[in-house]
N, C-alpha and C positions, 0 to 999 in steps of 0.2 A: 505493499500499499505505500502511496507517495505521501510526501509531506502534507501537499496540498489537500489530499483524500483525508488525512487524520484530521487537519483542521477543520476542514468542513463537516467530518463526523461528529468532532468535538462539539460543535456549536449546533447540531441538528436538533436537539430537544429544547434548550432554552431559547432558541430563535423562533419557536413555533408560538402562535397566538394562544394566549391563556385557555380560551376554550378547548383548543386542540390538546394542548398539553394535559389539561384535567381530563380529558376524555382518555388520553393514554394512561393516566393512573387508575381510570376505573375500566380498563379494558377488559380486565381478567387475566392479563398477562404478567409474568414475573418481572418485566421491566417497563418502564421505570417503577420501582418498588420503594420500600421503607428508607433505603439509604439515600436515595435521591429525595425522598420527601423530606427527610431530615435536613438535607442540605437546602431544600427550597424553603423550609422554615427559617434557616439562617439567613438567606437572601432577603427574605421579606422583612426579616428584623433589621438587616443592614441597611434597607432603603428607606425604612421608617425613621431610622437614627439619623440618616444624612438629611432627610428632610427637616427634623427637629433642629439640627445644628445649623441649617441654612436659614430656617427662620429667626432662630434665636439670635443669631449672629445681627440681625438688623434691628433688634430691640433694645433700646436704652437701659431697660432693668436687667439686661444680662450682659452689659458691656464688660464686667469685670471677668467674665468666664469666657471670653473669646477664644483665648489660648487653648482652653479645654476643648472647646468645639471643634477648632482647627485641628487638635490632636486626634480627637476620636475620629473625626472624617478622613484624616490621612490614613489612620491604621485600617479603617473599613475600605477605603478606596485602593491602597496599595497592598495590603495584605489579605484582609478577610474575605472581601467579596470576589475577588480574582480566585482565590483558593476554592471558595465554595463553589463557583462556576464548575471549575475543573473537577472537583470531586463529584459534582451532581452527575456529569456526564460519565465520568469513569465507573461510578458505581453502577449506572444502569446497564454500561458495556459489560463490566466484568460479571454482574450476576447472572446477565443474559446467557453469557458463556457457560457459568456454573451450572445453571439448568439444563442447557444443551449437553454438556458433559455427563450428568447424572442420566440424562434420557439415553445417552449412548452406552452407559454402564448398565442401564437395565435391560437393554436390547441386545447386549453383547452376549454371545454363545459360549465363548471360553473364559474359564475363571482368571486366566492371564491378562486377558483383554479387559475383563471387569475391573481387576485390581489398578490397571493402569488408568482407566477412566476415572475411577474412583481416587485415586492419589492426584491426579491432574486436578480434578474438581476441588478437591480438599486444599490443594496449594492456592488454587484461585480464592477459594471462600477465604483463607487467610489474608490475601490482598485486600479482599473486600472488607474483612474486618477492620484491618489498618486504616482502610479508607473511613469507615465508620467511626474509628477512634479520632481521626483528624477533624471529621466533621464535628464531633462531640465537643472537642477541645476548643475549636473555633466558636461555637455557639455558646461556650462557657465564657468565652471573652466577651460576647456580645451581652450576655447578662450583666456582666460588669459595666461595661459602656453604657448599657441602657440605664442601670440604676444612677450611675454618675450624671447622665444627661436628664434624667427625670428629676434629678434634684436642682440641676443648675439650669435646665432650659427653660423657654417662656412657659409661664404657668398654662396658657391658652391652648397649649399642644401637648399638654401631658397625656392625652389619650393616645397620641401616637406613640409617645415614649413608652407607655405602658403596654401597648399593643406589641412593640418591638420586645420587650423584656418576655411577654407572654410567649411569643414566637419563638424567642432564643431558648426558654425553658423547655418548650415542646420539643425544641430540637436537640437539646441534651436528653431529654426522657426518651424520645424515639432512639436515639444513639444507643443509650444504654440497653434499651430492649434488643436491638439487633445485635449489639456486642455479645450480649448474655446468650442468645439464642445460638449464635455461630459458635460461640465456645463450649455450648452444651453439645453441638452436632460434631466438634472437634475434640472433644473430651480425650480421645485416646492419643492425640498429638501433642508433641513437646511444646508446640506454639500455644495451646489452651493453658498448660500450666504455668508458662512464663507471662500470660496476658491477664489471668484472672485476677491479679492484685491491681492491675490498671484498672481493670472494670469495677472493683470494690472502691478504688480510691474516687473514681469518677460519680460514684453513686452517694459517697459521703460528702464531696464537694457540691454536688447537686442539692443535697439537704441544706447545707449551709447558705447556698445562694439563692434557694427558694424562701427560706426565712427573710433574707434582706428584701427580697422582691415582694414577699408578702407587707412587708412593712411599708412599701410605697403604697399598696393598694390601701392598707389601713390609713394611711396619712390622708389621702385623697378622700376617703370614704368619711373621715372624721370631718374634714374641711366641708364637705357637702352637707352633713347633719347640722354643723354649726350654723353655716350659712341659711339653711332653710329655718331652723329654729329662730334665727336672730330675726328673718324676715317675718316669720309668724307673730314674733314677739313685737315688731313694730307695727303690724297691723291691728293689735288689740288695744 
């Protein structure tokens, strides 16, 4: 396959209109699947945070945090978003091949042939698991960025910040689901033994970040209750 074909293929899914891409996820096929879905959640979080950073920079109330907005936007544009796009496409392609190899294994007549297909499928599943770990790590960073932007961004667009945090948390949770399931499948391989502690670490980190994220929800909910109660009080 030529370099041009590789580039074209790598862009094929995310270049589709949203309705077509969503139809692909609901088509009943293995790819795009949960790994790409996790990456997509991270991409949505990234775009929402970029919007909040852009809007907040133009507001006098947020002038003191312009450097924060610039830093977060640069991290997303230069590191997080490009990598998530790459991983979105890679996961779809790799898992498609895993399914194909499993079908070849099941249809093979000779045990030697079955073993060869099974080994190749497991090796590729390990790569797909590494991909899921990368996606999860990137979404972890987005949770942190989201909380910072929620606290320092313009108050009127905290709904976008909250949606960004929620999307990033969903990306992490999805990643942990995927990694855990894959490690269960790969339980007899040394790879699974080496990666199980990483999965546990991700789970622990998610619990801590969820608590911080929930704090954002609590704060804005408290503000809403106080505002409504004050309005009611003024009307009596």
